[in-house]
C-alpha positions as a LaTeX table, in Angstrom:
\begin{tabular}{lrrr}
\hline
Residue & $x$ (\AA) & $y$ (\AA) & $z$ (\AA) \\
\hline
Met1 & $-11.78$ & $-1.99$ & 2.51 \\
Ile2 & $-9.48$ & $-4.08$ & 4.37 \\
Tyr3 & $-6.12$ & $-2.39$ & 5.17 \\
Phe4 & $-2.88$ & $-4.01$ & 6.06 \\
Gly5 & $-0.73$ & $-1.55$ & 7.99 \\
Asp6 & 3.18 & $-1.67$ & 7.98 \\
Ser7 & 4.70 & 0.00 & 11.18 \\
Ser8 & 6.21 & 2.85 & 8.84 \\
Ala9 & 2.51 & 3.88 & 8.16 \\
Leu10 & 0.89 & 3.11 & 11.72 \\
Val11 & 3.44 & 5.03 & 13.91 \\
Lys12 & 1.80 & 8.15 & 12.10 \\
Arg13 & $-1.23$ & 7.65 & 14.15 \\
Tyr14 & 0.75 & 8.25 & 17.46 \\
Ile15 & 3.25 & 10.78 & 16.48 \\
Arg16 & 2.40 & 13.68 & 14.18 \\
Glu17 & 4.33 & 13.39 & 10.85 \\
Thr18 & 3.78 & 13.77 & 7.23 \\
Gly19 & 0.66 & 11.70 & 6.42 \\
Thr20 & $-0.83$ & 11.48 & 10.12 \\
Pro21 & $-4.23$ & 13.02 & 9.08 \\
Trp22 & $-4.64$ & 10.24 & 6.18 \\
Val23 & $-3.71$ & 7.41 & 8.46 \\
Lys24 & $-6.00$ & 8.68 & 11.27 \\
Glu25 & $-8.91$ & 9.02 & 8.83 \\
Ile26 & $-8.63$ & 5.53 & 7.27 \\
Leu27 & $-8.40$ & 3.96 & 10.66 \\
His28 & $-11.35$ & 6.07 & 11.84 \\
Arg29 & $-13.48$ & 4.76 & 8.87 \\
Ser30 & $-12.55$ & 1.27 & 9.21 \\
Arg31 & $-13.72$ & $-1.45$ & 11.71 \\
Arg32 & $-11.20$ & $-3.43$ & 13.78 \\
Ser33 & $-11.64$ & $-6.50$ & 11.41 \\
Glu34 & $-10.66$ & $-4.28$ & 8.46 \\
Arg35 & $-7.26$ & $-3.24$ & 10.36 \\
Leu36 & $-4.73$ & $-6.15$ & 9.87 \\
Ile37 & $-1.08$ & $-5.94$ & 11.28 \\
Thr38 & 1.40 & $-8.59$ & 12.09 \\
Lys39 & 2.26 & $-9.24$ & 15.78 \\
Val40 & 5.91 & $-7.86$ & 15.16 \\
Thr41 & 4.42 & $-4.48$ & 14.49 \\
Gly42 & 3.94 & $-4.00$ & 18.37 \\
Ala43 & 7.81 & $-4.47$ & 18.73 \\
Glu44 & 8.53 & $-2.25$ & 15.52 \\
Ile45 & 6.34 & 0.86 & 16.63 \\
Ala46 & 7.70 & 0.63 & 20.19 \\
Ala47 & 11.26 & 0.64 & 18.91 \\
Ala48 & 10.30 & 3.57 & 16.41 \\
Leu49 & 8.98 & 5.62 & 19.17 \\
Ala50 & 12.05 & 5.05 & 21.67 \\
Arg51 & 14.26 & 5.74 & 18.56 \\
Lys52 & 12.43 & 9.07 & 17.79 \\
Gln53 & 12.81 & 10.16 & 21.48 \\
Arg54 & 16.54 & 9.22 & 21.63 \\
Met55 & 17.15 & 11.21 & 18.32 \\
Gly56 & 15.35 & 14.25 & 20.13 \\
Glu57 & 12.48 & 14.22 & 17.64 \\
Ile58 & 9.88 & 13.87 & 20.44 \\
Ser59 & 10.03 & 14.32 & 24.13 \\
Asp60 & 10.05 & 11.42 & 26.80 \\
Lys61 & 6.64 & 12.58 & 27.92 \\
Asn62 & 5.16 & 12.46 & 24.33 \\
Arg63 & 6.89 & 8.91 & 23.61 \\
Arg64 & 5.45 & 7.52 & 26.91 \\
Lys65 & 1.86 & 8.84 & 25.74 \\
Ala66 & 2.37 & 7.61 & 22.39 \\
Leu67 & 3.38 & 4.03 & 23.48 \\
Arg68 & 0.48 & 4.05 & 26.12 \\
Thr69 & $-2.18$ & 4.77 & 23.33 \\
Phe70 & $-0.48$ & 2.34 & 20.86 \\
Leu71 & $-0.46$ & $-0.37$ & 23.37 \\
Gln72 & $-4.24$ & 0.11 & 24.04 \\
His73 & $-4.87$ & 0.03 & 20.36 \\
Phe74 & $-2.60$ & $-3.02$ & 19.86 \\
Arg75 & $-4.78$ & $-4.93$ & 22.23 \\
Arg76 & $-8.03$ & $-3.86$ & 21.06 \\
Ser77 & $-8.20$ & $-1.88$ & 17.72 \\
Tyr78 & $-6.24$ & $-4.34$ & 15.25 \\
Thr79 & $-6.45$ & $-7.94$ & 13.97 \\
Lys80 & $-3.05$ & $-9.10$ & 14.68 \\
Ile81 & $-1.64$ & $-11.88$ & 12.34 \\
Glu82 & 0.72 & $-14.61$ & 13.51 \\
Val83 & 4.17 & $-15.09$ & 11.93 \\
Ser84 & 3.90 & $-18.54$ & 10.65 \\
Asp85 & 6.31 & $-20.87$ & 9.05 \\
Thr86 & 4.56 & $-20.10$ & 5.81 \\
Val87 & 5.12 & $-16.33$ & 6.40 \\
Val88 & 8.82 & $-16.63$ & 7.23 \\
Asp89 & 9.45 & $-19.02$ & 4.29 \\
Leu90 & 7.80 & $-16.49$ & 1.70 \\
Ala91 & 9.88 & $-13.47$ & 3.62 \\
Ile92 & 12.97 & $-15.30$ & 2.75 \\
Gln93 & 12.17 & $-15.52$ & $-0.88$ \\
Leu94 & 10.92 & $-11.87$ & $-0.89$ \\
Thr95 & 14.53 & $-10.92$ & 0.50 \\
Gln96 & 16.09 & $-12.56$ & $-2.58$ \\
Arg97 & 13.68 & $-10.56$ & $-5.01$ \\
His98 & 13.61 & $-7.22$ & $-3.44$ \\
Pro99 & 16.13 & $-5.14$ & $-1.24$ \\
Leu100 & 14.00 & $-5.58$ & 1.98 \\
Arg101 & 15.02 & $-5.63$ & 5.52 \\
Gly102 & 13.84 & $-8.76$ & 7.62 \\
Tyr103 & 10.90 & $-7.24$ & 9.33 \\
Asp104 & 9.59 & $-5.54$ & 6.05 \\
Ala105 & 9.79 & $-8.91$ & 4.33 \\
Ile106 & 7.75 & $-10.40$ & 7.05 \\
Gln107 & 5.13 & $-7.56$ & 6.71 \\
Leu108 & 5.00 & $-8.06$ & 3.00 \\
Ala109 & 4.74 & $-11.89$ & 3.21 \\
Ser110 & 1.87 & $-11.57$ & 5.76 \\
Ala111 & 0.10 & $-9.40$ & 3.67 \\
Met112 & 0.51 & $-11.35$ & 0.39 \\
Ile113 & $-0.74$ & $-14.57$ & 2.21 \\
Ile114 & $-3.85$ & $-12.80$ & 3.65 \\
Asp115 & $-4.58$ & $-11.05$ & 0.20 \\
Ala116 & $-4.49$ & $-14.45$ & $-1.50$ \\
Asp117 & $-6.75$ & $-15.89$ & 1.15 \\
Ile118 & $-9.35$ & $-12.93$ & 0.76 \\
Lys119 & $-9.13$ & $-13.32$ & $-3.06$ \\
Arg120 & $-9.95$ & $-17.08$ & $-2.94$ \\
Ala121 & $-12.98$ & $-15.99$ & $-1.00$ \\
Lys122 & $-13.90$ & $-14.08$ & $-4.12$ \\
Lys123 & $-13.68$ & $-10.71$ & $-2.21$ \\
Pro124 & $-11.68$ & $-7.66$ & $-3.19$ \\
Gly125 & $-8.04$ & $-7.84$ & $-1.87$ \\
Leu126 & $-6.42$ & $-5.80$ & 0.89 \\
Thr127 & $-4.57$ & $-2.36$ & 0.64 \\
Phe128 & $-1.13$ & $-2.60$ & 1.87 \\
Val129 & $-0.37$ & 0.78 & 3.74 \\
Ser130 & 3.27 & 1.58 & 4.09 \\
Ala131 & 5.30 & 4.80 & 4.20 \\
Asp132 & 8.38 & 2.99 & 3.00 \\
Asn133 & 9.04 & 3.56 & $-0.63$ \\
Ile134 & 11.17 & 0.46 & $-1.10$ \\
Leu135 & 8.58 & $-1.66$ & 0.66 \\
Cys136 & 5.63 & $-0.13$ & $-1.28$ \\
Glu137 & 7.52 & $-0.77$ & $-4.69$ \\
Ala138 & 8.00 & $-4.53$ & $-3.73$ \\
Ala139 & 4.34 & $-4.75$ & $-2.80$ \\
Gln140 & 3.29 & $-3.38$ & $-6.14$ \\
Val141 & 5.61 & $-5.70$ & $-8.13$ \\
Glu142 & 4.23 & $-8.44$ & $-6.07$ \\
Lys143 & 0.70 & $-7.28$ & $-7.29$ \\
Leu144 & $-0.71$ & $-5.73$ & $-3.91$ \\
Leu145 & $-2.65$ & $-2.63$ & $-3.92$ \\
Thr146 & $-0.56$ & 0.05 & $-1.99$ \\
Glu147 & $-1.11$ & 3.20 & $-0.30$ \\
Asn148 & 1.57 & 5.34 & 0.88 \\
Pro149 & 0.57 & 8.12 & 3.55 \\
Asn150 & 3.50 & 10.33 & 2.56 \\
\hline
\end{tabular}
């Protein structure tokens, strides 16, 4: 199974939240080649961890530990997808069809393009993993298989 992880789901690997055991389990079972993310996910997760610390949800020590672990995984454990002009063009279209934020549209567009490439190769498509209900709904409308760890 190929998983495309959105930051809202992947952050659960680094900070204990609803859905953390599920995210850790699917990532543990899958190989690096089956764990796809966009490069912008690095900035999104770093920002999410910093925001959680600023809001008092996690300590500075826990933020630093989570960020360190994430950065190790970011370098070695995920296949990172470039944000190409094609991705941005599709993301722009997606923002007109769905109530998505910019980075969410980038995530969805990336997953849709990779999914189409996989299916053209006559293989089963990917599973889009997000803890964002609006993003999951848009992905389903766009015919992606989705999982929400919440």
